[in-house]
C-alpha positions as CSV (number, residue, x, y, z in Angstrom):
1,M,72.0,75.9,112.7
2,S,71.1,76.8,116.2
3,N,72.0,80.0,118.0
4,I,72.0,81.0,121.7
5,I,70.0,84.1,122.4
6,K,70.1,86.1,125.6
7,S,67.6,88.5,127.1
8,N,68.9,92.1,127.3
9,T,66.0,93.6,129.3
10,D,65.0,93.7,133.0
11,T,61.5,92.3,132.2
12,I,60.2,89.0,131.0
13,L,60.2,88.6,127.2
14,E,57.4,86.9,125.3
15,L,58.2,87.0,121.6
16,P,56.3,85.5,118.6
17,A,59.2,83.3,117.5
18,L,60.1,82.2,121.1
19,T,58.6,79.1,122.8
20,G,57.6,80.2,126.3
21,T,59.1,83.3,127.9
22,L,62.7,84.5,128.6
23,G,63.5,86.1,131.9
24,P,66.0,89.0,132.5
25,G,69.5,88.0,131.5
26,K,68.4,84.4,130.7
27,T,69.4,82.4,127.6
28,A,67.7,80.1,125.2
29,V,68.6,78.1,122.1
30,V,66.7,78.8,118.9
31,Q,67.0,76.8,115.6
32,A,66.6,79.8,113.3
33,M,66.8,83.6,113.6
34,T,63.3,84.5,112.4
35,P,62.2,88.1,111.4
36,D,60.6,88.5,114.8
37,L,63.8,87.6,116.6
38,L,65.8,89.8,114.3
39,R,63.5,92.7,115.1
40,A,64.0,92.0,118.8
41,V,67.8,92.0,118.3
42,D,67.6,95.4,116.4
43,L,65.6,96.9,119.3
44,G,68.3,95.7,121.7
45,L,65.9,93.3,123.5
46,L,68.1,90.3,122.6
47,L,71.7,89.6,122.2
48,V,73.2,86.6,120.4
49,P,76.4,85.7,122.3
50,S,76.9,82.5,120.2
51,G,77.9,84.8,117.3
52,A,77.1,83.7,113.8
53,E,78.3,81.1,111.4
54,P,79.0,82.3,107.8
55,P,75.9,81.6,105.6
56,E,76.0,78.9,103.0
57,G,77.3,79.7,99.5
58,L,79.8,82.3,98.5
59,P,81.2,84.5,101.3
60,P,81.0,88.2,100.5
61,V,84.8,88.6,100.3
62,V,85.5,87.6,96.7
63,F,86.4,90.8,94.9
64,D,87.2,91.5,91.3
65,H,90.7,93.0,91.1
66,R,90.5,94.8,87.8
67,Y,91.1,98.3,88.9
68,P,94.4,100.0,89.8
69,H,94.9,102.3,92.7
70,V,92.5,105.2,92.5
71,L,93.7,107.6,95.2
72,P,95.5,109.9,95.9
73,L,95.4,112.3,93.0
74,T,97.8,115.0,94.1
75,A,97.9,114.6,97.9
76,G,100.8,112.9,99.5
77,R,98.9,109.9,100.7
78,A,95.5,108.3,100.7
79,Y,94.8,106.0,103.7
80,Y,92.2,105.6,106.4
81,V,89.8,106.3,103.5
82,R,86.0,106.6,104.0
83,I,83.7,106.6,101.0
84,L,80.0,107.7,100.8
85,R,77.6,107.3,97.9
86,S,74.3,109.2,97.5
87,T,72.9,110.4,94.2
88,D,73.9,114.0,93.4
89,A,74.5,114.6,97.2
90,F,78.1,116.0,97.2
91,H,78.8,119.3,95.5
92,D,82.4,119.6,94.3
93,G,82.1,123.3,93.7
94,T,81.0,123.0,90.1
95,R,78.3,120.3,90.1
96,P,76.7,117.6,92.4
97,R,78.5,114.2,92.5
98,N,77.5,110.7,93.5
99,F,80.6,109.7,95.5
100,I,82.9,111.4,98.0
101,A,86.0,110.1,99.7
102,Y,87.7,111.4,102.8
103,Y,91.2,110.2,103.5
104,G,94.4,110.9,105.4
105,D,96.9,112.8,103.3
106,G,99.9,112.7,105.6
107,A,99.1,116.2,107.0
108,G,95.4,116.1,107.8
109,T,92.4,115.1,105.6
110,T,91.7,115.5,102.0
111,C,88.5,114.7,100.0
112,A,87.9,113.8,96.3
113,F,84.8,113.3,94.2
114,S,83.6,110.7,91.7
115,D,80.5,109.8,89.5
116,D,81.2,106.0,89.5
117,G,83.5,105.3,92.4
118,I,86.3,104.3,90.1
119,I,87.5,107.6,88.4
120,W,88.1,110.3,90.9
121,D,88.9,114.1,90.5
122,T,88.6,117.5,92.2
123,E,90.8,116.7,95.2
124,K,90.3,119.3,98.0
125,K,91.9,119.9,101.4
126,V,89.4,119.6,104.2
127,T,89.0,122.7,106.3
128,G,87.4,123.5,109.7
129,I,88.9,120.5,111.6
130,A,92.2,120.0,113.4
131,A,95.1,120.6,111.0
132,N,96.5,117.0,111.3
133,G,93.2,115.3,112.0
134,Y,92.3,112.0,110.2
135,H,90.9,108.5,110.8
136,V,87.6,110.0,109.6
137,V,84.3,108.1,109.8
138,C,81.1,109.6,108.3
139,G,77.4,109.7,108.8
140,L,75.0,111.3,106.3
141,E,72.3,112.6,108.6
142,A,70.3,114.6,106.0
143,A,70.7,116.0,102.5
144,N,72.3,119.1,104.0
145,R,74.1,117.6,107.0
146,L,77.1,115.3,107.1
147,R,78.8,114.4,110.3
148,I,82.4,113.2,110.8
149,L,84.2,111.8,113.8
150,Y,88.0,111.8,113.6
151,W,91.2,111.5,115.6
152,N,93.4,114.5,116.4
153,P,97.0,113.3,117.1
154,D,98.0,116.7,118.3
155,V,96.0,116.7,121.5
156,P,98.4,116.2,124.4
157,N,98.8,112.7,125.8
158,Q,97.8,110.9,122.7
159,P,96.6,108.3,122.2
160,Y,95.4,108.1,125.8
161,A,93.4,111.3,126.2
162,M,89.7,111.2,125.4
163,A,89.8,114.7,123.8
164,G,91.7,113.3,120.8
165,L,88.3,112.2,119.5
166,R,86.5,115.1,117.7
167,T,83.4,115.7,115.7
168,A,82.3,118.3,113.1
169,V,79.6,118.8,110.4
170,C,79.2,120.2,106.9
171,D,76.5,120.7,104.3
172,P,77.5,118.2,101.6
173,S,75.1,119.7,99.1
174,V,77.1,123.0,99.2
175,A,80.6,122.5,100.5
176,P,81.5,119.0,101.7
177,A,85.2,120.0,102.3
178,A,84.3,122.8,104.6
179,F,83.4,121.7,108.2
180,T,82.0,123.8,111.1
181,G,81.3,123.2,114.7
182,D,84.5,121.2,115.3
183,T,84.2,120.0,118.9
184,P,86.3,117.7,121.2
185,C,84.4,114.7,122.5
186,S,84.1,113.6,126.1
187,G,83.0,110.5,128.0
188,D,84.2,107.3,129.6
189,L,85.7,105.5,126.6
190,V,89.2,105.5,127.9
191,T,90.9,105.2,131.3
192,E,93.9,107.4,130.5
193,G,95.8,105.7,133.2
194,S,99.2,104.1,133.3
195,V,97.9,100.5,133.5
196,Q,97.8,98.8,130.1
197,V,94.1,97.9,130.1
198,W,92.4,97.3,126.8
199,N,91.0,100.9,126.6
200,R,93.8,102.8,128.2
201,G,93.7,105.1,125.2
202,H,92.3,105.3,121.7
203,Y,93.1,106.1,118.0
204,G,89.8,107.6,117.2
205,P,86.7,106.1,115.5
206,S,86.5,102.9,113.5
207,F,82.8,102.9,112.3
208,L,79.7,105.1,112.9
209,W,76.0,104.4,112.8
210,Y,73.4,107.2,112.8
211,N,69.9,106.4,114.0
212,P,67.3,109.1,113.0
213,L,64.6,107.8,115.5
214,P,66.5,107.1,118.7
215,T,64.9,105.8,121.9
216,S,68.2,105.8,123.9
217,V,67.5,102.8,126.1
218,E,70.2,102.2,128.7
219,G,72.2,99.1,127.9
220,R,71.1,99.0,124.2
221,P,73.7,101.1,122.3
222,F,72.1,100.8,118.9
223,T,68.8,102.5,120.1
224,W,70.8,105.7,120.7
225,R,71.2,108.4,118.0
226,Y,74.8,107.5,117.5
227,A,76.6,104.2,117.9
228,M,80.3,103.9,117.2
229,Y,83.1,101.4,117.1
230,F,86.3,103.0,118.3
231,I,90.0,101.9,118.1
232,A,90.8,101.2,121.7
233,S,94.5,100.9,122.6
234,T,96.7,99.7,125.5
235,G,99.5,101.6,124.0
236,G,100.8,98.4,122.5
237,N,97.7,96.6,121.2
238,D,94.5,97.8,119.4
239,S,91.0,96.4,119.5
240,L,87.5,97.6,118.9
241,G,85.3,99.1,121.6
242,L,81.6,100.0,121.3
243,A,80.1,103.3,122.4
244,C,76.8,105.3,122.1
245,S,75.8,109.0,122.3
246,H,72.9,111.4,122.1
247,D,74.8,114.1,120.3
248,A,78.1,112.6,119.0
249,V,79.9,114.7,121.6
250,V,79.4,113.0,124.9
251,W,80.1,109.2,124.6
252,K,79.2,106.3,126.8
253,L,81.1,103.1,126.8
254,F,79.2,99.8,126.3
255,G,80.4,96.8,128.3
256,N,83.7,96.3,130.0
257,G,85.8,94.9,127.2
258,P,86.4,94.9,123.4
259,I,83.8,93.6,121.0
260,L,86.6,92.3,118.7
261,S,90.2,91.7,119.6
262,G,93.2,89.8,118.1
263,L,94.0,88.6,121.7
264,I,90.6,86.9,122.1
265,D,90.3,83.6,120.2
266,P,93.4,84.5,118.3
267,Q,94.0,83.2,114.7
268,P,97.4,82.1,113.3
269,W,97.7,85.2,111.1
270,E,97.3,87.4,114.2
271,G,100.3,86.0,116.0
272,A,100.9,86.6,119.7
273,N,99.8,90.2,119.8
274,G,97.0,90.4,117.2
275,Y,95.4,93.8,116.3
276,V,92.0,94.9,115.2
277,S,91.5,98.6,114.2
278,A,89.8,100.3,111.2
279,A,86.7,98.4,110.2
280,H,83.6,98.6,108.0
281,V,80.3,96.8,108.6
282,E,77.5,95.8,106.2
283,R,74.2,93.9,106.6
284,L,73.2,90.7,104.7
285,S,69.7,90.0,103.5
286,D,69.2,87.3,106.1
287,G,69.8,89.8,108.9
288,R,73.4,89.0,109.7
289,W,76.1,91.6,109.8
290,W,79.6,91.1,108.4
291,M,82.7,93.2,109.1
292,L,85.9,93.7,107.2
293,Y,88.7,94.9,109.6
294,S,92.3,95.9,109.6
295,G,94.4,93.5,111.7
296,G,96.8,90.6,111.9
297,S,100.1,90.7,113.7
298,A,100.1,94.5,113.2
299,G,97.2,96.9,112.7
300,N,98.1,97.0,109.0
301,A,99.1,93.4,108.3
302,G,96.0,92.5,106.4
303,I,92.2,92.5,106.3
304,G,90.0,89.9,108.1
305,Y,86.3,89.4,108.3
306,A,83.8,88.4,110.9
307,W,80.1,87.8,111.4
308,S,77.5,88.8,113.9
309,W,73.7,88.9,114.5
310,D,73.7,91.7,117.1
311,R,76.9,93.8,116.3
312,V,78.0,93.0,119.9
313,H,79.2,89.4,119.6
314,W,81.4,88.6,116.6
315,R,82.9,85.5,115.2
316,K,86.0,85.6,113.0
317,A,86.0,83.7,109.7
318,E,88.2,80.7,109.7
319,I,89.6,81.5,106.3
320,N,91.1,84.8,107.4
321,P,92.9,86.9,106.2
322,V,91.0,88.0,103.1
323,F,93.9,90.2,102.1
324,K,97.4,90.2,103.5
325,N,100.4,92.5,103.1
326,G,103.4,91.2,101.2
327,S,104.2,91.2,97.6
328,G,102.2,92.5,94.7
329,P,99.9,95.5,95.3
330,F,99.8,95.1,99.1
331,F,103.5,96.1,99.6
332,E,104.3,96.7,103.3
333,R,100.8,97.3,104.4
334,C,97.2,96.3,103.6
335,Y,94.5,97.9,105.8
336,T,91.7,100.4,106.3
337,P,88.8,98.8,104.4
338,S,85.8,101.0,103.3
339,L,82.8,99.6,101.5
340,V,80.1,101.4,99.5
341,R,77.1,99.9,97.7
342,D,77.0,101.0,94.1
343,A,73.8,101.9,92.1
344,N,73.6,98.3,90.7
345,G,73.6,96.9,94.3
346,S,77.1,95.5,94.1
347,L,79.8,96.5,96.7
348,L,83.0,98.4,96.1
349,L,85.8,97.8,98.5
350,Y,88.5,100.4,99.0
351,R,91.6,99.5,101.0
352,A,95.0,101.1,101.5
353,A,98.4,99.7,100.7
354,K,101.9,101.0,101.2
355,D,105.3,100.5,99.5
356,A,108.6,102.2,100.5
357,T,107.4,105.6,99.4
358,A,103.7,105.9,99.0
359,Y,100.3,105.1,100.6
360,R,97.7,104.3,97.9
361,T,94.1,103.3,98.0
362,F,92.9,100.5,95.7
363,V,89.3,99.6,94.7
364,S,87.8,96.2,93.9
365,R,84.2,95.2,93.1
366,L,82.4,92.4,94.9
367,R,82.1,89.7,92.2
368,A,78.9,87.9,93.1
369,P,77.4,88.4,96.6
370,A,74.3,86.2,96.0
371,L,75.8,83.3,94.0
372,G,77.3,80.1,95.1
373,W,80.7,78.8,94.0
374,R,79.4,76.6,91.2
375,D,77.5,79.6,89.8
376,L,80.7,81.6,89.7
377,L,82.4,78.9,87.6
378,G,79.5,78.6,85.2
379,P,78.7,80.8,82.2
380,D,79.6,84.5,82.3
381,R,76.1,85.4,83.5
382,L,77.3,88.6,85.2
383,G,79.2,89.9,82.2
384,Q,82.4,90.1,84.2
385,G,84.6,88.1,81.8
386,L,84.8,85.0,84.1
387,T,86.8,82.0,82.8
388,A,84.7,79.2,81.3
389,R,84.1,76.2,83.5
390,E,86.3,73.8,81.5
391,A,89.3,76.1,81.9
392,V,89.3,75.9,85.6
393,R,92.0,73.8,87.4
394,R,91.5,73.0,91.1
395,G,94.0,72.7,93.9
396,V,94.2,72.1,97.6
397,G,96.9,74.0,99.5
398,T,98.0,75.0,103.0
399,Q,97.6,78.5,104.5
400,A,101.3,79.0,103.9
401,E,101.0,78.1,100.2
402,R,98.0,80.4,99.8
403,D,99.9,83.3,101.5
404,A,103.0,82.7,99.4
405,A,101.2,83.7,96.2
406,I,99.5,87.0,96.9
407,P,97.3,88.0,93.9
408,A,98.4,91.0,91.9
409,P,95.3,93.1,90.9
410,S,97.2,94.8,88.1
411,M,97.5,91.3,86.4
412,G,93.9,90.4,87.1
413,D,94.8,87.9,89.9
414,E,92.0,86.7,92.1
415,W,91.9,84.3,95.1
416,F,88.7,82.3,95.4
417,N,88.1,80.9,98.9
418,T,86.1,77.8,98.1
419,D,85.7,76.2,101.6
420,L,83.9,78.3,104.3
421,A,84.8,75.6,106.8
422,G,88.5,76.6,106.5
423,G,89.5,73.3,104.9
424,G,92.3,74.9,102.9
425,K,90.8,74.7,99.4
426,W,91.9,77.5,97.2
427,E,92.1,78.6,93.5
428,K,94.0,81.4,91.9
429,H,93.3,83.0,88.5
430,T,96.0,85.2,87.0
431,G,93.9,86.7,84.2
432,T,94.8,84.1,81.6
433,I,95.6,80.8,83.5
434,W,95.0,79.0,86.8
435,K,98.1,78.2,88.7
436,Q,99.3,76.8,92.0
437,T,102.5,77.6,94.0
């Protein structure tokens, strides 16, 4: 698989994995992204405008739906959830805990605590930030310093005014619900004008990176101390923009357009006015990044995923959406994915759903991130109660047929996407039998 790489410097590049040299702004085609090239990408020396194809084998979007909704506990809602895990890092007032969740409760932000990410307790109202602030993203900067960025809907002229983006910090080892230093942000992320350009306004942050050893090179956002995807808005459509900052207060826009949009290379599930908003990004062992994001024909119509080498150029997966709103647990909405890596290395996915009366957050566990499809259908080597190979029935269906039978986690339902090329292969397990629509 070849990729186009592009110089992102004003000097001539000579890299170990590159034949010859690469002049400023010039492109070349490479047959493999070697560790040396990946290092150059991480340093911001190279971009990969060709995006990235999904790796061979199982895509990291097959989750085990054995768990019911886990949040809220007593709060009115639990959506736009962000989860952090660090051993004994978050003190709930009585003892240190491994997991913390921050989420919108319908009137601001609430947090809760867990030892395993599945069973939650000690729900607390977050203090020290704007009364109705939510859309929280988090960065654990040190054992005694956790930073959040969030959106304040009460700032005048929202969602267009820059000051609706705010930041605050807390000491998670002492009181992770009590924030200090709440500050409005500034910068050039939005135009605040009347013209409906892609970044006319914003709905706050989508995802945050913290870099403890910044070099802050101009034009290389991930060399700065903070890099952030934010939810840019025209007032009628949302997409993801990229920004960087020295201090998480003054922000600088990267580029002149969105890094991911439902209006660029639109997919059928996105319709004529596709959205991209709340997102979570993780890195694979081969150096690629993958993103789960809220989107579709509305910002809460489902969850898609995309791939990238450089976090600037993304390619949407052809088998999107991973989850879609509709019947079963997804109700009227399905959105706001948040991932956390468990102690055993597996990933837990949290995402919100809504019915007529409630917003709930569900959790699922990534079934087998390193195994191929045939491995999944083999013996139960992961101890997850997988159906024996001879019990499996296979089927080929259209996108419409797949969408017509949304899996129900409470029943153990699971969709398996078996064809990364988007050929329409699908299988569904209901907990006891395999069936087709």
